[in-house]
C-alpha positions as CSV (number, residue, x, y, z in Angstrom):
1,M,-27.1,-84.7,-23.4
2,A,-23.5,-84.2,-22.4
3,Q,-22.9,-82.1,-19.3
4,L,-21.8,-78.5,-20.0
5,P,-18.4,-77.5,-18.6
6,P,-18.5,-75.2,-15.6
7,K,-18.3,-71.5,-16.1
8,P,-14.7,-70.2,-15.8
9,E,-15.5,-68.3,-12.6
10,D,-16.8,-71.5,-11.0
11,S,-13.7,-73.5,-11.9
12,K,-11.7,-75.0,-9.1
13,T,-8.6,-73.4,-10.4
14,V,-10.1,-69.9,-10.4
15,Q,-11.6,-70.3,-7.0
16,A,-8.3,-71.6,-5.6
17,I,-6.5,-68.6,-6.9
18,Y,-9.1,-66.2,-5.4
19,A,-8.8,-68.2,-2.1
20,W,-5.0,-67.8,-2.2
21,H,-5.3,-64.1,-2.5
22,E,-7.8,-64.1,0.5
23,S,-5.3,-66.1,2.5
24,K,-2.7,-63.4,2.1
25,R,-5.0,-60.7,3.2
26,E,-4.1,-58.8,6.4
27,D,-7.2,-59.4,8.6
28,K,-6.4,-56.5,10.9
29,P,-7.5,-53.0,9.8
30,R,-4.9,-50.2,9.3
31,T,-3.9,-48.5,12.5
32,Y,-4.1,-44.9,11.1
33,L,-6.3,-42.6,9.0
34,G,-4.8,-42.9,5.5
35,A,-3.7,-40.2,3.1
36,S,-5.4,-42.4,0.4
37,Q,-8.7,-42.0,2.3
38,I,-8.8,-38.4,3.4
39,G,-10.3,-37.1,0.1
40,A,-13.3,-39.4,0.4
41,E,-16.7,-37.7,0.5
42,C,-18.1,-38.9,3.8
43,E,-16.3,-38.0,7.1
44,R,-18.6,-40.3,9.0
45,S,-17.3,-43.3,7.0
46,L,-13.7,-42.3,7.6
47,W,-14.4,-42.0,11.3
48,Y,-15.9,-45.5,11.3
49,D,-12.8,-46.8,9.5
50,F,-10.4,-45.0,11.9
51,R,-12.4,-46.4,14.9
52,H,-12.2,-50.0,13.5
53,C,-16.0,-50.3,13.4
54,G,-15.8,-53.1,10.8
55,G,-16.2,-52.6,7.1
56,E,-15.2,-54.0,3.7
57,D,-14.4,-57.6,3.4
58,F,-12.9,-57.8,-0.1
59,S,-13.2,-60.9,-2.2
60,G,-10.2,-62.7,-3.7
61,R,-11.1,-61.2,-7.1
62,M,-11.0,-57.7,-5.7
63,L,-7.8,-58.3,-3.9
64,R,-6.3,-59.5,-7.1
65,L,-7.5,-56.3,-8.8
66,F,-5.8,-54.2,-6.2
67,E,-2.6,-56.2,-6.8
68,T,-2.8,-55.5,-10.5
69,G,-2.7,-51.8,-9.7
70,D,0.4,-52.3,-7.5
71,L,2.2,-54.3,-10.2
72,A,1.6,-51.5,-12.7
73,E,3.7,-49.2,-10.5
74,F,6.9,-51.1,-11.4
75,R,6.1,-50.5,-15.1
76,F,5.6,-46.8,-14.5
77,V,8.9,-46.6,-12.7
78,D,10.8,-48.4,-15.5
79,E,9.2,-46.1,-18.1
80,L,10.1,-42.9,-16.3
81,K,13.7,-44.2,-15.8
82,G,13.7,-45.2,-19.5
83,I,13.1,-41.6,-20.6
84,G,15.9,-40.3,-18.3
85,C,14.1,-39.4,-15.1
86,T,15.7,-40.1,-11.7
87,I,13.2,-42.0,-9.7
88,H,13.3,-43.1,-6.0
89,E,10.6,-45.7,-5.5
90,V,11.8,-46.2,-1.9
91,D,13.2,-43.8,0.7
92,P,17.0,-43.8,0.3
93,Q,17.3,-43.4,4.1
94,T,15.3,-46.4,5.1
95,G,15.2,-48.6,2.0
96,K,11.5,-48.9,2.4
97,Q,8.5,-47.2,0.7
98,F,8.3,-43.4,1.4
99,E,6.1,-42.9,4.5
100,V,4.7,-39.7,5.8
101,K,3.1,-39.2,9.3
102,D,1.4,-36.4,11.2
103,L,-1.1,-35.7,13.9
104,G,0.6,-37.9,16.5
105,G,1.1,-40.7,14.0
106,H,-2.6,-41.2,13.6
107,F,-2.5,-39.9,10.0
108,S,-0.1,-41.6,7.6
109,G,0.4,-42.4,4.0
110,H,2.8,-44.2,1.6
111,M,4.0,-42.4,-1.5
112,D,4.6,-44.3,-4.8
113,G,7.9,-42.4,-5.1
114,A,9.7,-39.2,-5.7
115,G,11.3,-38.1,-9.0
116,V,13.3,-35.5,-10.8
117,G,13.9,-34.9,-14.5
118,I,10.2,-34.9,-15.4
119,P,10.4,-33.4,-19.0
120,E,7.8,-30.7,-18.2
121,A,10.0,-29.4,-15.3
122,P,13.3,-31.3,-15.1
123,Q,14.8,-29.4,-12.2
124,A,12.0,-29.9,-9.7
125,W,11.5,-32.8,-7.4
126,H,8.0,-34.3,-7.7
127,V,5.8,-36.4,-5.5
128,L,4.9,-39.4,-7.8
129,E,1.4,-40.9,-7.9
130,F,0.6,-43.8,-10.2
131,K,-2.9,-45.1,-10.9
132,T,-4.7,-47.4,-13.4
133,H,-8.3,-46.7,-14.7
134,N,-10.9,-48.5,-16.7
135,T,-12.0,-46.8,-19.9
136,K,-14.9,-44.9,-18.4
137,S,-12.9,-43.5,-15.5
138,F,-10.0,-42.7,-17.8
139,A,-12.2,-40.7,-20.1
140,K,-13.5,-38.7,-17.1
141,L,-9.9,-38.1,-16.0
142,K,-8.9,-36.7,-19.4
143,N,-12.0,-34.5,-19.6
144,H,-12.0,-33.0,-16.1
145,G,-8.5,-33.5,-14.6
146,V,-7.5,-35.4,-11.5
147,K,-8.9,-32.9,-8.9
148,K,-12.5,-33.1,-10.2
149,S,-12.6,-36.7,-11.5
150,K,-10.6,-38.4,-8.7
151,P,-10.6,-36.2,-5.6
152,Q,-9.1,-38.9,-3.4
153,H,-6.1,-39.2,-5.7
154,Y,-5.7,-35.4,-5.7
155,A,-6.0,-35.3,-1.9
156,Q,-3.2,-37.9,-1.6
157,M,-0.8,-35.8,-3.6
158,A,-1.8,-32.6,-1.8
159,V,-1.1,-33.9,1.6
160,Y,2.1,-35.7,0.5
161,M,3.3,-32.4,-0.9
162,K,2.6,-30.6,2.4
163,L,4.2,-33.3,4.6
164,T,7.3,-33.7,2.4
165,G,7.8,-30.1,1.4
166,M,7.9,-30.9,-2.3
167,K,6.2,-28.2,-4.3
168,R,5.3,-30.3,-7.3
169,A,3.5,-33.6,-7.9
170,F,3.3,-35.8,-11.0
171,Y,0.3,-38.0,-11.6
172,L,0.7,-40.7,-14.2
173,A,-2.3,-42.9,-15.1
174,A,-2.9,-45.7,-17.6
175,N,-6.1,-46.9,-19.2
176,K,-6.1,-50.7,-18.3
177,D,-8.1,-51.5,-21.5
178,T,-6.0,-49.6,-24.1
179,D,-2.7,-48.8,-22.3
180,E,-3.2,-45.1,-23.2
181,L,-1.3,-42.9,-20.7
182,Y,-2.3,-39.6,-19.1
183,S,-0.2,-37.3,-17.0
184,E,-0.9,-34.2,-14.9
185,R,1.3,-32.0,-12.7
186,L,0.2,-30.2,-9.5
187,R,1.8,-27.0,-8.4
188,W,1.8,-26.1,-4.8
189,E,1.1,-22.4,-5.3
190,E,-1.9,-23.0,-7.6
191,G,-4.4,-23.8,-4.8
192,V,-2.8,-27.0,-3.6
193,A,-1.5,-25.3,-0.4
194,E,-4.9,-24.2,0.7
195,D,-6.4,-27.6,-0.2
196,A,-3.7,-29.4,1.8
197,D,-4.3,-27.3,4.8
198,R,-8.1,-28.0,4.6
199,L,-7.5,-31.7,4.2
200,M,-5.2,-31.9,7.3
201,E,-7.7,-29.9,9.3
202,R,-10.3,-32.5,8.2
203,A,-8.0,-35.4,9.3
204,K,-7.4,-33.8,12.7
205,R,-11.2,-33.3,13.2
206,I,-11.9,-36.9,12.4
207,I,-9.1,-38.3,14.6
208,E,-10.1,-36.2,17.6
209,A,-13.9,-36.7,17.3
210,T,-15.4,-38.7,20.1
211,A,-18.6,-39.4,18.1
212,P,-19.2,-40.1,14.4
213,P,-19.7,-37.0,12.3
214,S,-23.0,-36.2,10.6
215,R,-24.3,-38.6,8.0
216,I,-23.7,-37.5,4.4
217,S,-27.3,-38.5,3.7
218,D,-30.3,-39.7,5.8
219,A,-31.4,-42.1,3.1
220,A,-29.6,-45.5,3.2
221,D,-30.4,-46.1,-0.4
222,S,-28.9,-42.8,-1.6
223,F,-26.1,-43.0,-4.1
224,A,-23.6,-41.8,-1.4
225,C,-24.6,-44.5,1.0
226,K,-25.9,-47.4,-1.1
227,W,-22.6,-49.2,-1.4
228,C,-20.9,-48.1,1.8
229,S,-19.6,-50.9,4.0
230,H,-20.8,-49.1,7.1
231,K,-24.4,-48.6,5.9
232,N,-26.0,-51.0,8.4
233,L,-24.3,-49.4,11.3
234,C,-24.7,-45.8,10.2
235,H,-28.4,-46.0,9.3
236,G,-29.4,-48.6,12.0
237,L,-30.8,-51.1,9.5
238,G,-30.9,-53.9,12.1
239,E,-28.7,-56.3,10.1
240,G,-25.9,-58.2,11.8
241,G,-27.0,-57.6,15.4
242,A,-28.3,-54.6,17.3
243,V,-24.8,-53.0,17.0
244,P,-23.1,-54.4,13.8
245,C,-19.7,-53.3,15.0
246,S,-16.5,-54.6,16.3
247,I,-15.8,-54.7,20.0
248,G,-12.2,-53.7,20.0
249,C,-10.9,-50.8,22.0
250,R,-11.4,-48.1,19.4
251,T,-15.2,-48.5,19.6
252,C,-15.1,-48.2,23.4
253,V,-15.8,-45.0,25.4
254,H,-12.6,-45.6,27.5
255,A,-10.2,-45.3,24.5
256,T,-8.6,-42.1,23.3
257,P,-6.1,-41.4,20.4
258,E,-3.3,-39.4,22.0
259,M,-1.3,-36.7,20.2
260,D,1.8,-36.8,22.4
261,T,4.0,-39.1,20.2
262,K,4.6,-39.9,16.6
263,D,3.6,-43.5,17.0
264,G,-0.2,-43.3,16.9
265,R,-0.6,-43.9,20.7
266,W,-4.0,-44.9,22.1
267,S,-4.7,-44.8,25.9
268,C,-7.4,-46.5,28.0
269,K,-8.8,-44.4,30.9
270,Q,-10.4,-47.4,32.4
271,H,-7.2,-49.4,32.9
272,R,-4.8,-46.4,32.7
273,V,-2.6,-48.0,30.1
274,T,-1.2,-47.4,26.7
275,L,-3.0,-49.8,24.3
276,T,-0.9,-52.0,22.1
277,I,-2.1,-52.8,18.6
278,E,-2.9,-56.3,19.7
279,S,-5.0,-55.2,22.7
280,Q,-6.8,-52.7,20.5
281,H,-8.1,-55.4,18.3
282,A,-8.9,-57.8,21.2
283,G,-10.7,-55.4,23.4
284,C,-11.7,-56.5,27.0
285,D,-14.7,-57.3,29.1
286,D,-15.0,-53.7,30.3
287,H,-15.9,-52.6,26.7
288,L,-18.7,-50.0,26.6
289,F,-19.9,-48.9,23.2
290,I,-19.5,-45.2,22.2
291,P,-23.2,-44.2,22.6
292,D,-23.6,-42.9,19.1
293,L,-22.8,-46.4,17.7
294,I,-26.1,-47.6,19.3
295,T,-28.7,-46.2,16.9
296,F,-31.9,-47.9,18.2
297,A,-31.9,-46.4,21.7
298,E,-31.0,-43.1,23.4
299,P,-28.5,-42.8,26.2
300,I,-30.1,-41.4,29.3
301,N,-27.6,-42.0,32.1
302,S,-24.1,-43.2,32.9
303,D,-22.1,-43.8,36.1
304,R,-19.5,-46.0,37.8
305,D,-20.3,-48.1,40.9
306,K,-18.5,-50.8,42.8
307,D,-19.1,-53.3,40.0
308,G,-17.9,-51.1,37.2
309,D,-19.0,-48.5,34.6
310,W,-22.4,-48.6,32.9
311,I,-24.4,-46.6,30.4
312,E,-28.2,-46.7,30.5
313,Y,-30.3,-46.5,27.4
314,Q,-34.0,-46.1,26.6
315,N,-35.7,-47.8,23.7
316,A,-38.5,-46.0,21.7
317,D,-41.1,-47.9,23.7
318,G,-39.7,-46.6,27.0
319,T,-37.9,-49.8,28.0
320,T,-34.6,-49.1,29.7
321,W,-31.4,-51.3,29.8
322,R,-27.7,-50.9,30.5
323,N,-24.6,-51.7,28.5
324,S,-22.0,-53.0,31.1
325,R,-20.4,-56.2,32.2
326,Q,-22.6,-56.4,35.3
327,A,-25.1,-59.2,35.9
328,N,-28.5,-58.5,34.3
329,D,-27.0,-55.9,31.9
330,Y,-26.0,-56.3,28.3
331,T,-22.4,-56.7,27.4
332,S,-21.1,-55.2,24.2
333,K,-20.6,-58.7,22.9
334,E,-24.3,-59.5,23.4
335,L,-25.3,-56.3,21.6
336,T,-23.4,-57.5,18.5
337,K,-25.4,-60.7,18.6
338,L,-29.0,-59.8,19.5
339,P,-31.4,-58.1,17.1
340,D,-32.4,-54.7,18.6
341,P,-36.0,-55.7,19.3
342,L,-34.7,-58.2,21.8
343,V,-32.5,-55.8,23.7
344,G,-34.1,-55.0,27.1
345,A,-37.4,-56.5,26.1
346,G,-39.3,-59.8,25.8
347,L,-38.1,-63.2,27.0
348,V,-34.5,-62.3,26.7
349,G,-35.0,-59.3,29.0
350,D,-37.0,-61.3,31.5
351,V,-34.4,-64.1,31.7
352,K,-31.5,-61.6,32.1
353,K,-33.3,-59.6,34.8
354,T,-34.5,-62.7,36.7
355,L,-31.6,-65.1,36.3
356,G,-28.8,-62.9,35.1
357,G,-28.5,-65.0,31.9
358,V,-25.9,-64.2,29.2
359,V,-26.7,-64.5,25.5
360,E,-24.3,-67.1,24.0
361,N,-25.6,-67.4,20.5
362,V,-28.4,-66.1,18.2
363,R,-29.5,-67.6,14.9
364,E,-32.4,-67.4,12.5
365,A,-34.5,-70.5,12.1
366,C,-38.0,-71.1,10.6
367,D,-38.7,-67.4,10.3
368,A,-38.1,-66.9,14.1
369,T,-35.2,-65.9,16.1
370,E,-33.7,-68.5,18.4
371,F,-31.3,-67.6,21.2
372,K,-29.3,-69.5,23.7
373,L,-28.6,-68.2,27.2
374,Y,-26.6,-69.6,30.0
């Protein structure tokens, strides 16, 4: 029998296109808490994002989908100009996309544009927000409006209005399946002002928090948590190492987001320096995890001695161990590699205490965990 042709999604051409989109991806996370995020339901997830704990690794297909939404913005702008509106898709003063910043530069967002001549209120300048929807989402939008059906989109516009001073916003959306359009206007005095204040207070709370906010649910399989990219870390599911988290500066107890500039400055109290973006991603050997990021043990003590800082933890069985760079202790890097049952216990614990060994690698093999120490 003749061999069947491969499915389209398995074709070399399709996979090459997806890989190309992945190659363009910016590997480093955004440096600020975004206006596009602030309306999300879970503050804990937002804190994890802001602290660069790790998270979504989008496929080439999803990256292409995001780009489709970006490309639609050009069409929206052309259409509005075509009906006589004056549209600024970039800031006339900079020639770049409109950017708003607040809270020491740790909160930021990028507007789709600003426009005047909108037929419903031609004299007023509007914040512009453009979105595309599938049929199900579009129907919900038409039935319930943007605030109820898409609270993150609403939140974006509310904070943009607050930070730019514009008292009106114009939301223009398209159904990707039918090209039907929907528009909605927001008026500052009709509850938006209060919502914007609440959202900015929320952003400040998240940025200044030294520990993750409360979980939105204690059940990892709940609807709110099931698809969250931080689920393993948040609920301590033991997948991806004892602490499935990055070891850059923002997950370290020594780092602090400062509010004294407009540039999103971070400082390190250990080395008494301002942290560059590059150094924040790289971290250093003095990294100590924020205790709340370690979900399988309780912090019981901390101090600094001649060999450096340390934080001591106690496992549920009473075993104690320390997170530090000192001999016999567990570095943050090791905690991202070892399964939590091996931290402070068993052969790994014995070798570290006796010989001062360092975990170099851990892998699963033959239903058992193998590890390499040196």
